[in-house]
C-alpha positions as MATLAB code, in Angstrom:
seq = 'MKLRKKARVGAERDNAQMALMDHLRELRNRILKCAIAVLVTGVVAYIFYEQIFDFFTHPYCESVKETDRSCRLYSFDLLGGFVLRMKVALVAGLVLSLPVILYQLWRFIVPGLYRNERRYTVGFVGSSLCLFSIGGVLAYHTLPTMIAWLQGNGGPVTYVAAADKYFWLTTLMVAAFGIGFEFPIVLVALQMVGVVEPSTLSEFRRHAVVGIVIAVAAITPGGDPISLLALSVPMYLFYEVSILIGRILKRRSSKAAAAAH';
ca = [
     -30.456   25.901   39.860;
     -26.671   26.095   39.943;
     -26.501   22.692   41.649;
     -28.608   21.153   38.867;
     -26.423   22.728   36.201;
     -23.247   21.445   37.878;
     -24.762   17.982   38.215;
     -25.744   17.968   34.547;
     -22.261   19.106   33.473;
     -20.691   16.456   35.687;
     -22.925   13.740   34.244;
     -22.076   14.808   30.673;
     -18.368   14.737   31.527;
     -18.690   11.245   33.031;
     -20.587   10.029   29.961;
     -17.917   11.476   27.653;
     -15.176    9.771   29.676;
     -17.060    6.459   29.592;
     -17.558    6.774   25.822;
     -13.856    7.502   25.366;
     -12.898    4.495   27.480;
     -15.283    2.310   25.460;
     -13.619    3.457   22.228;
     -10.159    2.810   23.652;
     -11.164   -0.676   24.795;
     -12.628   -1.430   21.375;
      -9.468   -0.146   19.685;
      -7.331   -2.315   21.970;
      -9.434   -5.401   21.192;
      -9.226   -4.817   17.450;
      -5.468   -4.222   17.576;
      -5.167   -7.468   19.553;
      -7.149   -9.335   16.886;
      -4.900   -7.898   14.176;
      -1.802   -8.951   16.123;
      -3.182  -12.483   16.525;
      -3.914  -12.657   12.780;
      -0.358  -11.529   11.956;
       1.047  -14.072   14.427;
      -0.988  -16.971   13.005;
      -0.247  -16.144    9.362;
       3.396  -15.479   10.273;
       3.675  -18.966   11.756;
       2.136  -20.413    8.585;
       4.634  -18.418    6.499;
       7.480  -19.679    8.709;
       6.396  -23.283    8.082;
       6.162  -22.760    4.310;
       9.321  -20.645    4.188;
      11.026  -22.669    1.439;
       8.097  -22.257   -0.939;
       7.925  -18.511   -0.195;
      11.696  -18.229   -0.609;
      11.482  -19.902   -4.041;
       8.734  -17.466   -4.999;
      10.874  -14.473   -3.972;
      14.006  -15.731   -5.714;
      12.267  -16.551   -9.000;
      12.778  -13.015  -10.452;
      16.502  -13.171   -9.647;
      16.836  -16.606  -11.235;
      15.079  -15.278  -14.336;
      17.492  -12.328  -14.498;
      20.602  -14.551  -14.546;
      19.170  -17.283  -16.775;
      21.024  -16.075  -19.872;
      24.326  -15.472  -18.005;
      26.998  -17.616  -16.377;
      26.068  -16.408  -12.888;
      24.547  -18.709  -10.299;
      20.974  -18.387   -9.091;
      22.061  -18.881   -5.470;
      21.705  -16.240   -2.779;
      24.322  -16.042   -0.039;
      24.420  -15.100    3.623;
      27.559  -13.588    5.149;
      26.481  -14.086    8.754;
      26.038  -17.242   10.827;
      22.610  -16.039   11.923;
      21.747  -14.514    8.548;
      19.644  -17.408    7.297;
      17.502  -17.620   10.441;
      17.072  -13.834   10.681;
      16.016  -13.747    7.033;
      13.478  -16.489    7.677;
      11.982  -14.468   10.539;
      11.816  -11.329    8.377;
      10.128  -13.204    5.543;
       7.642  -14.746    7.975;
       6.815  -11.309    9.424;
       6.340   -9.605    6.049;
       4.356  -12.528    4.636;
       2.259  -12.586    7.821;
       1.427   -8.900    7.402;
       0.471   -9.390    3.766;
      -1.630  -12.502    4.406;
      -3.428  -10.912    7.355;
      -4.171   -7.684    5.470;
      -7.855   -8.619    4.878;
      -8.299   -9.134    8.631;
      -6.559   -5.836    9.409;
      -8.723   -3.939    6.916;
     -11.856   -5.615    8.255;
     -11.009   -4.663   11.847;
     -10.307   -1.094   10.747;
     -13.627   -1.033    8.934;
     -15.518   -2.344   11.977;
     -13.890    0.324   14.147;
     -14.789    3.327   11.986;
     -18.155    2.211   10.567;
     -20.317    3.188   13.619;
     -19.397    6.850   13.122;
     -20.246    6.944    9.417;
     -23.448    7.776    7.589;
     -24.940    5.237    5.177;
     -23.581    6.925    2.044;
     -20.155    7.307    3.687;
     -20.123    3.586    4.465;
     -20.801    2.830    0.800;
     -17.929    5.049   -0.318;
     -15.615    3.555    2.306;
     -16.264    0.015    1.079;
     -15.497    1.120   -2.468;
     -12.309    2.911   -1.480;
     -11.018    0.034    0.670;
     -11.817   -2.570   -1.983;
     -10.300   -0.584   -4.830;
      -7.231    0.287   -2.732;
      -6.577   -3.371   -1.978;
      -7.106   -4.330   -5.620;
      -4.826   -1.601   -6.977;
      -2.100   -2.357   -4.450;
      -2.187   -6.016   -5.479;
      -1.964   -5.116   -9.170;
       0.992   -2.845   -8.455;
       2.740   -5.597   -6.499;
       2.248   -8.085   -9.332;
       3.639   -5.587  -11.845;
       6.687   -4.988   -9.627;
       7.281   -8.732   -9.319;
       7.287   -9.169  -13.096;
       9.450   -6.062  -13.579;
      12.184   -7.291  -11.218;
      13.982   -9.689  -13.641;
      14.403   -7.001  -16.298;
      15.431   -4.430  -13.694;
      18.045   -6.698  -12.090;
      19.436   -7.748  -15.465;
      19.764   -4.088  -16.514;
      21.463   -3.075  -13.252;
      23.970   -5.919  -13.402;
      24.551   -5.471  -17.120;
      25.437   -1.811  -16.601;
      27.421   -2.212  -13.396;
      30.791   -2.543  -15.052;
      33.441   -5.290  -14.713;
      32.578   -6.435  -11.201;
      31.796   -9.841   -9.734;
      28.334  -10.027   -8.209;
      27.659  -12.005   -5.040;
      23.957  -11.740   -4.291;
      23.279  -11.319   -0.558;
      20.000  -12.934    0.449;
      18.910  -10.220    2.900;
      19.732   -7.388    0.473;
      17.786   -9.078   -2.302;
      14.824   -9.714   -0.004;
      14.591   -6.054    0.973;
      14.994   -4.961   -2.650;
      12.064   -7.166   -3.633;
       9.950   -6.008   -0.695;
      10.647   -2.328   -1.351;
       9.898   -2.706   -5.058;
       6.540   -4.371   -4.375;
       5.700   -1.750   -1.750;
       6.735    1.143   -4.022;
       4.608   -0.094   -6.918;
       1.692   -0.889   -4.597;
       1.789    2.600   -3.065;
       2.186    4.175   -6.494;
      -0.953    2.415   -7.679;
      -2.900    4.096   -4.844;
      -2.386    7.413   -6.676;
      -5.841    7.533   -8.350;
      -7.579    6.770   -5.026;
      -5.960    9.836   -3.483;
      -6.828   12.072   -6.432;
     -10.456   10.930   -6.565;
     -10.832   11.418   -2.802;
      -9.395   14.949   -3.028;
     -11.864   15.787   -5.786;
     -14.790   14.346   -3.834;
     -14.089   16.531   -0.788;
     -13.511   19.611   -2.957;
      -9.800   20.108   -2.328;
      -9.031   20.080   -6.059;
     -11.174   20.383   -9.165;
     -10.937   18.237  -12.321;
     -10.266   21.392  -14.312;
      -7.287   22.190  -12.067;
      -5.809   18.722  -12.544;
      -6.342   19.021  -16.292;
      -4.612   22.397  -16.342;
      -1.520   21.091  -14.537;
      -0.948   18.003  -16.696;
       2.604   18.956  -17.671;
       3.566   19.692  -14.088;
       2.016   16.374  -13.064;
       4.217   14.453  -15.518;
       7.369   15.966  -14.039;
       6.116   15.410  -10.499;
       5.246   11.774  -11.199;
       8.676   11.028  -12.660;
      10.424   12.680   -9.685;
       8.217   10.843   -7.190;
       8.774    7.468   -8.888;
      12.531    8.052   -8.998;
      12.428    8.755   -5.257;
      10.350    5.748   -4.158;
      11.777    3.011   -6.401;
      14.867    1.457   -4.764;
      16.741    0.534   -7.940;
      16.944    3.982   -9.510;
      16.926    2.358  -12.931;
      15.018    3.401  -16.069;
      13.157    0.067  -16.218;
      11.246    0.497  -12.948;
      10.983    4.252  -13.575;
       9.162    3.660  -16.852;
       7.129    0.709  -15.561;
       5.621    2.787  -12.752;
       5.543    6.291  -14.288;
       3.382    5.301  -17.267;
       0.589    3.686  -15.185;
       0.633    6.572  -12.715;
       0.124    9.113  -15.502;
      -2.691    6.999  -16.947;
      -4.221    6.915  -13.462;
      -3.927   10.708  -13.383;
      -6.002   10.981  -16.531;
      -8.536    8.406  -15.313;
      -8.948   10.263  -12.020;
      -9.739   13.472  -13.942;
     -12.422   11.609  -15.903;
     -13.903   10.118  -12.710;
     -13.837   13.546  -11.044;
     -15.783   15.071  -13.930;
     -18.394   12.304  -13.777;
     -18.815   12.729  -10.014;
     -19.084   16.497  -10.358;
     -21.714   16.156  -13.087;
     -23.745   13.785  -10.905;
     -23.443   16.112   -7.929;
     -24.666   19.067  -10.005;
     -27.652   17.060  -11.264;
     -28.535   15.967   -7.721;
     -28.329   19.556   -6.451;
     -30.527   20.786   -9.322;
     -33.084   18.056   -8.651;
     -33.173   18.950   -4.951;
     -34.098   22.558   -5.806;
];
């Protein structure tokens, strides 16, 4: 009897180890596919670097249009131009391959989800991608006004725009706005799992306003009132929308529970 029990325990342990190794192999294969997608799209971005560079510099050119400053960006290093091209290719490759990365992530986690969880996951991933894109577009169109305000209030100094500094400013602004626009996704998810209630969020509206302004001031690289206002207002509106969505979901859940009884 003891020998059978030991054999059964040993077989279960071997099966668990095999399952773990299968998951690790699958994860490795999906990471490899993501890396290949980033490499391919990065090469494409490297080839079309001049067009991407013009796209990135457009907000700066718009900001200096009404001034006597040049639209040119400068490099203060012999290798600066090539290094910048590699950075742009890498970032553009990550952005362009994002659908592939999200798809591989989805294919990795979907076997362990129930049918209703899969439906929610598709909605969350799709809405997250959409909101991040909208935030990035808003940041791109906010940049000219932000740069003009910063330079107009910088005092009597001569500006020499460094290409790498400007590139990172643009990237951080787009990322900050994109992440900020994920705010309602987080709030709705927290309400769905019962961490917070819509009534609690409604009660702490005033605290939320202060918290949003502080958070936006921390994540936006410029520290200017233009980007602060441009991101704080949508985030507060998202806060209110998430409360409304939470109430609708709670009402549906209560009706479903009543129908089940």
